[in-house]
TILUM-953198 format. One line per field, with one value per residue (C-alpha): z, x, y; residue number from 1; residue in three letters. Coordinates in nm, 3 decimals. Each point is the difference from the previous one (the first is absolute). Last residue first. Layout:
# TILUM-953198
zz <- c(Z,...)
xx <- c(X,...)
yy <- c(Y,...)
n <- c(NUM,...)
res <- c(ALA,...)
This chain:
# TILUM-953198
zz <- c(-0.705,0.162,0.073,0.388,0.083,-0.255,0.181,0.099,-0.366,-0.020,-0.028,-0.347,-0.006,0.189,-0.104,0.265,0.375,0.161,0.311,0.279,0.113,-0.182,0.293,0.334,0.256,0.297,0.316,0.310,0.322,0.277,0.295,0.364,-0.030,-0.220,0.248,0.265,-0.210,-0.017,0.206,-0.086,-0.166,-0.358,-0.040,-0.214,0.143,-0.055,-0.292,0.097,-0.137,-0.028,-0.181,-0.246,-0.039,-0.331,-0.138,-0.225,0.180,0.348,-0.051,-0.124,0.301,0.255,-0.214,0.110,0.359,0.016,-0.166,0.261,0.197,-0.290,-0.298,-0.233,-0.296,-0.186,-0.341,-0.131,-0.342,-0.169,-0.342,-0.161,-0.245,0.245,0.361,0.055,-0.122,0.159,0.364,-0.129,-0.160,0.274,0.276,-0.240,0.075,0.361,-0.089,0.173,-0.070,0.291,0.010,-0.053,-0.168,-0.170,-0.317,-0.060,-0.275,-0.330,-0.276,-0.278,0.075,-0.105,0.132,0.016,0.276,0.293,-0.151,0.018,0.363,0.108,-0.082,0.142,-0.247,0.140,-0.264,-0.304,-0.304,0.015,-0.343,0.172,0.244,-0.277,-0.213,0.275,0.101,-0.383,-0.032,0.319,-0.095,-0.360,0.183,0.211,0.392,0.209,-0.038,0.163,-0.055,0.213,-0.054,0.287,0.087,0.343,0.204,0.325,-0.092,-0.336,0.177,0.171,-0.308,-0.195,0.297,-0.005,-0.394,0.010,0.304,-0.188,-0.264,0.268,0.137,-0.052,-0.209,-0.009,-0.308,0.061,-0.230,0.027,0.373,0.193,0.307,0.266,-0.188,-0.109,0.334,0.206,-0.217,0.053,0.383,-0.002,-0.179,0.223,0.356,0.053,-0.039,0.230,-0.163,-0.065,-0.329,-0.214,-0.256,-0.293,-0.237,-0.357,-0.224,0.179,0.158,-0.311,-0.217,0.181,-0.092,-0.319,-0.124,-0.343,-0.091,-0.323,-0.053,-0.060,-0.099,0.183,0.125,0.261,0.142,0.040,0.201,0.257,0.020,0.077,0.360,0.050,-0.082,-0.330,0.019,-0.282,-0.259,-0.372,-0.111,-0.352,-0.187,-0.316,-0.175,-0.047,0.164,-0.202,0.177,0.066,0.325,0.131,-0.005,0.181,0.239,0.059,0.056,0.298,0.135,0.000,0.365,0.108,-0.089,-0.337,-0.168,0.311,0.018,-0.399,0.016,-0.397,-0.096,-0.349,-0.233,-0.340,-0.301,0.014,-0.317,0.199,0.163,-0.205,0.021,-0.025,0.076,0.254,0.267,-0.098,0.009,0.344,0.133,-0.103,0.174,0.318,-0.036,-0.059,-0.362,-0.197,-0.356,-0.218,-0.357,-0.026,-0.187,-0.269,0.205,0.274,-0.031,-0.027,0.330,0.150,-0.128,0.129,0.333,0.121,0.303,0.343,-0.103,-0.178,-0.330,-0.136,-0.364,-0.190,-0.372,-0.143,-0.327,0.056,-0.141,0.288,0.115,0.233,0.163,0.341,0.038,-0.117,0.256,0.264,-0.074,0.037,0.323,0.120,-0.099,0.156,0.313,0.040,-0.038,0.272,0.051,-0.323,-0.253,-0.318,-0.283,-0.310,-0.327,0.001,-0.298,-0.075,-0.347,-0.225,0.068,-0.175,-0.146,0.312,-0.038,0.345,-0.026,0.089,0.269,0.151,0.006,0.171,0.264,0.047,0.074,0.201,0.248,0.159,-0.098,0.252,0.257,0.014,0.354,0.118,0.235,0.118,-0.184,-0.028,-0.329,-0.076,-0.377,-0.261,-0.283,-0.345,-0.065,-0.017,0.328,0.135,-0.143,0.134,0.355,0.165,-0.163,0.046,0.350,0.062,-0.169,-0.352,-0.083,-0.166,-0.027,-0.093,-0.143,-0.361,0.030,0.112,-0.322,-0.213,0.174,-0.080,-0.363,0.004,0.133,0.347,0.051,0.386,-0.136,-0.156,0.325,0.169,0.236,0.394,0.141,0.133,0.009,-0.001,0.230,-0.162,0.106)
xx <- c(-0.767,-0.326,-0.011,0.047,-0.286,-0.219,0.047,-0.381,-0.060,-0.360,-0.301,-0.181,-0.197,-0.322,-0.300,-0.070,-0.101,0.123,0.223,-0.017,0.324,-0.036,-0.096,0.182,-0.229,-0.003,0.102,-0.213,0.161,-0.116,-0.186,0.081,0.314,-0.143,-0.295,0.237,0.149,0.401,0.151,0.141,-0.311,0.023,-0.009,-0.289,-0.051,0.353,0.170,0.249,0.293,0.211,0.348,0.101,0.278,0.009,0.201,-0.309,-0.031,0.048,-0.238,-0.275,0.054,-0.028,-0.318,-0.127,0.066,-0.153,-0.297,-0.240,0.082,-0.101,0.200,-0.064,0.241,0.067,0.201,0.116,0.151,0.241,0.040,0.307,-0.192,-0.256,-0.017,-0.347,-0.123,0.326,-0.187,-0.193,0.281,0.224,-0.263,-0.082,0.345,-0.089,-0.284,-0.336,-0.042,-0.077,-0.349,-0.069,0.333,0.003,0.154,0.050,0.129,-0.096,0.252,-0.153,-0.160,0.172,-0.148,0.272,-0.138,-0.168,-0.332,-0.111,0.114,-0.358,-0.102,-0.170,0.046,-0.027,0.030,-0.186,-0.025,0.384,0.090,0.141,-0.289,-0.267,0.204,0.018,-0.375,-0.098,0.225,-0.145,-0.347,0.059,0.172,-0.291,0.078,0.051,0.370,0.037,0.012,-0.223,-0.076,0.009,-0.200,0.091,-0.285,0.076,-0.314,0.146,0.323,-0.197,-0.158,0.333,0.143,-0.265,0.002,0.382,-0.025,-0.199,0.285,0.256,0.346,-0.021,0.202,-0.080,0.118,-0.042,-0.012,-0.010,0.099,-0.176,0.236,-0.248,-0.270,0.156,0.178,-0.322,-0.176,0.261,0.006,-0.390,0.039,0.261,-0.160,-0.150,0.335,0.195,0.271,0.384,0.114,0.265,0.158,0.192,0.139,0.071,0.248,0.342,-0.073,-0.203,0.352,0.185,-0.122,0.197,0.094,0.127,0.058,0.117,-0.101,0.195,-0.314,-0.306,-0.302,0.169,0.177,-0.307,-0.156,0.251,-0.074,-0.354,-0.010,0.306,-0.238,0.078,-0.171,-0.049,-0.034,0.137,0.082,0.115,0.006,0.190,-0.119,0.076,-0.232,-0.260,-0.331,-0.324,0.158,0.090,-0.374,-0.114,0.261,-0.100,-0.350,0.079,0.259,-0.216,-0.125,0.327,0.210,0.192,-0.226,0.000,0.362,0.015,-0.187,0.049,0.076,0.156,0.036,0.176,0.046,-0.367,-0.062,-0.137,-0.244,-0.318,-0.313,-0.397,0.050,-0.323,0.207,0.291,-0.223,-0.154,0.354,0.085,-0.284,0.107,0.363,-0.053,0.099,0.225,0.035,0.294,0.050,-0.366,-0.196,-0.250,-0.291,0.130,-0.220,-0.302,0.084,0.013,-0.336,-0.146,0.172,-0.289,0.152,0.085,0.302,0.305,0.177,0.184,0.113,0.300,0.046,0.330,0.087,-0.248,0.209,0.280,-0.083,-0.259,0.203,0.060,-0.365,-0.116,0.231,-0.110,-0.368,0.047,0.185,-0.304,-0.248,0.182,0.056,-0.381,-0.076,0.267,0.278,0.192,0.138,0.167,0.040,0.193,-0.020,-0.359,-0.134,-0.378,0.032,0.269,0.267,0.283,0.254,0.175,0.318,0.060,0.093,-0.363,-0.052,0.330,-0.086,-0.327,0.166,0.242,-0.255,-0.215,0.226,0.164,-0.327,-0.223,0.292,0.000,0.083,-0.363,0.006,0.362,0.244,0.058,0.120,0.055,0.104,0.061,0.237,-0.087,0.224,-0.274,-0.127,0.354,0.029,-0.336,0.077,0.256,-0.094,-0.376,0.045,0.205,-0.270,0.063,0.070,-0.220,-0.345,-0.229,-0.242,0.037,0.372,-0.054,-0.230,0.304,0.235,-0.235,-0.004,0.372,0.124,0.109,0.381,0.033,0.199,-0.297,-0.192,0.241,0.231,0.053,0.176,-0.238,0.239,-0.147,0.071,0.068,-0.168)
yy <- c(-0.876,-0.126,-0.370,0.031,0.228,-0.192,-0.319,-0.044,0.008,0.176,-0.225,0.043,0.311,0.049,0.164,0.267,0.014,0.290,-0.024,0.260,0.155,0.348,0.191,-0.096,-0.159,0.227,-0.168,0.079,0.093,-0.227,0.161,0.006,0.214,0.225,0.090,0.104,0.292,-0.048,0.272,0.313,0.128,0.136,0.388,0.123,0.360,0.112,-0.214,-0.277,-0.096,-0.340,0.073,-0.269,-0.258,-0.143,-0.301,-0.131,-0.328,0.165,0.258,-0.205,-0.232,0.292,0.095,-0.350,0.033,0.347,-0.053,-0.133,0.308,0.232,0.120,0.286,0.012,0.307,-0.025,0.360,0.074,0.212,-0.059,-0.188,-0.213,-0.087,0.129,-0.169,-0.349,-0.122,0.011,-0.304,-0.196,0.040,-0.131,-0.261,-0.133,-0.034,-0.242,0.047,0.341,0.237,0.177,0.361,0.016,0.340,0.127,0.363,0.214,-0.177,0.173,-0.210,-0.311,-0.313,-0.348,-0.223,-0.220,0.172,0.052,-0.363,0.032,0.117,0.359,0.296,0.323,0.356,0.285,-0.131,0.221,0.001,-0.131,-0.329,-0.033,0.035,-0.262,-0.217,0.029,-0.051,-0.316,-0.158,0.057,-0.147,-0.299,-0.067,0.082,-0.305,0.045,0.318,0.371,0.227,0.363,0.279,0.303,0.161,0.184,-0.205,-0.218,-0.069,-0.124,-0.282,-0.095,-0.018,-0.201,-0.258,-0.043,-0.047,-0.223,-0.227,-0.063,-0.082,0.123,0.382,0.241,0.367,0.182,0.398,0.277,0.373,-0.030,0.255,-0.058,0.048,-0.143,-0.323,-0.016,0.024,-0.258,-0.255,0.075,-0.035,-0.346,-0.128,0.117,-0.357,-0.164,0.228,0.198,0.002,0.199,-0.133,0.239,-0.071,0.285,-0.146,0.135,-0.049,-0.332,-0.116,0.033,-0.261,-0.335,-0.070,-0.357,-0.111,-0.372,-0.086,-0.339,-0.340,-0.191,0.103,-0.208,-0.211,0.260,0.223,-0.288,0.035,0.391,-0.086,-0.036,0.250,0.278,0.166,0.352,0.284,-0.260,-0.091,-0.370,-0.035,-0.328,-0.058,-0.317,-0.370,-0.230,0.092,0.111,-0.202,-0.159,0.353,0.089,-0.315,0.066,0.362,-0.081,-0.253,0.258,0.297,0.022,-0.153,0.293,-0.006,0.249,0.207,0.049,0.061,0.302,-0.005,-0.365,0.039,-0.306,0.068,-0.240,-0.119,-0.216,-0.316,0.251,-0.105,0.211,-0.020,-0.386,0.017,-0.109,0.220,0.320,-0.102,-0.061,0.334,0.151,-0.155,0.091,0.370,0.130,0.204,-0.155,0.160,-0.093,-0.123,-0.263,-0.007,-0.121,0.220,0.279,-0.225,-0.187,0.328,0.101,-0.334,-0.026,0.255,0.218,-0.074,-0.194,0.118,-0.004,0.318,-0.003,0.155,-0.056,0.135,0.133,0.282,0.272,-0.041,0.352,-0.071,-0.294,0.177,0.084,-0.348,-0.185,0.265,-0.078,-0.361,0.059,0.175,-0.243,-0.260,0.187,0.049,-0.338,-0.140,-0.220,0.072,-0.262,0.155,-0.260,0.115,-0.186,-0.119,-0.207,-0.056,-0.099,0.120,0.236,-0.188,0.228,0.096,0.211,0.146,0.377,0.105,-0.254,0.061,0.412,-0.069,-0.208,0.281,0.251,-0.221,-0.130,0.313,0.204,-0.203,0.018,0.385,0.080,0.061,-0.323,-0.059,-0.231,-0.370,-0.121,-0.376,-0.021,-0.258,0.122,0.033,0.290,0.248,-0.097,0.034,0.355,0.094,-0.110,0.220,0.347,-0.084,-0.102,0.329,0.217,0.088,0.363,0.246,-0.194,0.310,-0.234,0.146,-0.067,-0.355,-0.045,0.109,-0.226,-0.267,0.053,0.096,-0.350,-0.043,-0.083,0.112,0.294,0.115,-0.003,0.225,-0.155,-0.014,-0.270,-0.306,-0.278,-0.356,-0.278,-0.348,-0.307)
n <- c(427,426,425,424,423,422,421,420,419,418,417,416,415,414,413,412,411,410,409,408,407,406,405,404,403,402,401,400,399,398,397,396,395,394,393,392,391,390,389,388,387,386,385,384,383,382,381,380,379,378,377,376,375,374,373,372,371,370,369,368,367,366,365,364,363,362,361,360,359,358,357,356,355,354,353,352,351,350,349,348,347,346,345,344,343,342,341,340,339,338,337,336,335,334,333,332,331,330,329,328,327,326,325,324,323,322,321,320,319,318,317,316,315,314,313,312,311,310,309,308,307,306,305,304,303,302,301,300,299,298,297,296,295,294,293,292,291,290,289,288,287,286,285,284,283,282,281,280,279,278,277,276,275,274,273,272,271,270,269,268,267,266,265,264,263,262,261,260,259,258,257,256,255,254,253,252,251,250,249,248,247,246,245,244,243,242,241,240,239,238,237,236,235,234,233,232,231,230,229,228,227,226,225,224,223,222,221,220,219,218,217,216,215,214,213,212,211,210,209,208,207,206,205,204,203,202,201,200,199,198,197,196,195,194,193,192,191,190,189,188,187,186,185,184,183,182,181,180,179,178,177,176,175,174,173,172,171,170,169,168,167,166,165,164,163,162,161,160,159,158,157,156,155,154,153,152,151,150,149,148,147,146,145,144,143,142,141,140,139,138,137,136,135,134,133,132,131,130,129,128,127,126,125,124,123,122,121,120,119,118,117,116,115,114,113,112,111,110,109,108,107,106,105,104,103,102,101,100,99,98,97,96,95,94,93,92,91,90,89,88,87,86,85,84,83,82,81,80,79,78,77,76,75,74,73,72,71,70,69,68,67,66,65,64,63,62,61,60,59,58,57,56,55,54,53,52,51,50,49,48,47,46,45,44,43,42,41,40,39,38,37,36,35,34,33,32,31,30,29,28,27,26,25,24,23,22,21,20,19,18,17,16,15,14,13,12,11,10,9,8,7,6,5,4,3,2,1)
res <- c(SER,GLN,LYS,GLY,TRP,PHE,GLU,THR,ASN,ALA,PRO,PRO,LEU,GLN,LYS,ARG,LYS,LYS,LYS,GLY,THR,GLY,GLU,PRO,LYS,ALA,VAL,PRO,LYS,GLU,GLN,GLU,LEU,LEU,GLU,ALA,PRO,ILE,GLU,ASP,ASP,ALA,GLU,PHE,GLY,VAL,ILE,GLN,GLU,ARG,VAL,LEU,LYS,LEU,LYS,ASN,LYS,LYS,GLU,ILE,ILE,GLY,PHE,HIS,HIS,TYR,ASP,GLU,HIS,SER,ILE,LEU,THR,VAL,ALA,LEU,GLY,ALA,GLU,GLY,ALA,ARG,GLY,SER,ARG,GLY,ILE,ARG,HIS,MET,TYR,ASP,ALA,PRO,SER,ARG,PRO,LEU,ASP,PHE,ASN,ILE,VAL,VAL,PRO,LEU,LYS,ASP,ILE,ASP,ILE,GLY,ARG,ALA,ALA,ILE,ASP,THR,ALA,ILE,LEU,VAL,SER,ILE,GLU,GLY,ASN,LYS,PHE,GLY,ASP,LEU,VAL,ARG,THR,ARG,ALA,GLY,GLN,ALA,LYS,ASP,GLY,HIS,PHE,VAL,GLU,ALA,SER,ILE,GLY,ARG,LYS,SER,LEU,LYS,GLN,ALA,LEU,HIS,ASN,CYS,THR,ASN,LYS,ALA,SER,VAL,PHE,ILE,LEU,VAL,GLN,SER,TRP,GLN,HIS,GLU,LYS,ILE,LEU,HIS,ALA,LEU,LEU,ALA,THR,LYS,MET,PRO,ARG,ASN,VAL,THR,ILE,VAL,ARG,GLN,HIS,ILE,THR,SER,GLU,GLN,GLU,SER,GLN,LEU,GLN,TYR,GLU,LEU,PRO,ASN,ASN,LEU,LEU,LYS,THR,THR,LEU,GLU,ARG,VAL,GLU,GLU,PRO,PHE,THR,ALA,SER,PHE,LEU,LEU,THR,GLN,LYS,LYS,ALA,PRO,LEU,ALA,ASP,LEU,VAL,GLN,ALA,LEU,GLU,ASP,THR,PHE,GLY,LEU,SER,LEU,MET,ARG,ASP,ALA,GLU,ASP,LEU,VAL,LEU,VAL,SER,VAL,ARG,ASN,LEU,LYS,ILE,ALA,ASN,SER,SER,LEU,LEU,ASP,LEU,LEU,ARG,GLY,PRO,THR,ALA,VAL,LEU,VAL,ASP,ALA,GLY,ALA,ARG,LEU,SER,GLN,MET,GLN,ALA,ASN,VAL,SER,VAL,GLY,GLY,PHE,ALA,ALA,VAL,ILE,LYS,LEU,GLN,GLY,ASN,LEU,HIS,SER,ALA,TYR,SER,LEU,PHE,SER,ASP,ALA,VAL,GLN,GLN,ALA,LEU,GLU,ARG,THR,PRO,VAL,LEU,VAL,LEU,CYS,ARG,VAL,TYR,ALA,GLY,SER,LYS,ASP,ASP,THR,LYS,ALA,GLU,VAL,LEU,GLN,GLN,LEU,VAL,PRO,ILE,ALA,PHE,ALA,ALA,THR,LYS,GLY,SER,GLY,THR,ASN,ALA,GLY,ALA,LEU,VAL,ASP,ARG,GLY,ALA,LEU,VAL,ALA,PRO,ILE,THR,ALA,ALA,GLN,VAL,PRO,THR,PRO,LEU,VAL,TYR,ALA,LEU,GLU,THR,LEU,ARG,ASN,LEU,LEU,PRO,ALA,ILE,ILE,GLY,LEU,GLN,ALA,PHE,ASN,ALA,ALA,SER,SER,SER,ALA,GLN,THR,MET)
């Protein structure tokens, strides 16, 4: 495994072709970010890559730009049937559309040479099957919908030359292992594999060594410290909502993204804030895809000021200049804490992450700090101070554990069983 250098260079010095350079100029990309400078040359050279860098550091461009160039430059005469040349796997529907839009944007000066398609659940599969009938150069997909398409023989993956796992730590987690095994079984053994994520917990790093062949490794986890100010405020559990409303009104934040642990909490919290004069929209997996898209678009363009969301909004969603993220509930995974707060402070902008913790959260937040190598000062807000002692009722009741969203299994037509040795067979 080779460590990457991130020495500064302009995009032309990275070997990028003119049509892509022209588009980057239009997008006001002046200099490559460190992850882009380190990994683009390696991707262009055909190397496998393992890249860990903070959210908002430009990871999508780091793989999309060189992949587009590779596809343009490669001589491919056979584009018959439902072929796929590059497969990008992502964990959520919104991220699938966002990554596909980024590919389309970067490719705008390639004169339609490449076909780029997004495939994800929550919408009719028929339109996606129709768009894939003549194949695609780039397919950005969630694992569940990809398996649906494979089961229906709508696509073939035997000609994939590049596999990208975006938010790779989530894709390699237990929740996606079975689906990923089936996808990998349908891919050719010889291919270029690119893994990009903000975090790579130890439990998934062993799996990366089985998937990658002599990869270039790039790790950068320092930028968030300088761009995101983290605050931790202690409060008694019954006063959490009142404190949240107080903070929003006191600071008059233009936009706030509030993370909670469960779908029903989204709706309950929105109702409680409404009674306190604060209008909020909710974003979770039970909402229809059309409604999810409208809410996210409204938040991105500033029409919605307060958004309450589960962790489906924590992965890769790019909201320009989002000033504040609030953890009303703690995430179950320490890695998800970093993904959550990374919705703010993107692309070098200053951001603020506020975490509200009650007595029952103290131990778990200590684990989050330890895993992420953090040590944050506990604050109190006058009028909302947490008691020094643990409330007696907390000692008498068991704390419920919220089921993380996205762990449920949907029934679908089954593909042939995946090769259980797939971790070992990948080159």
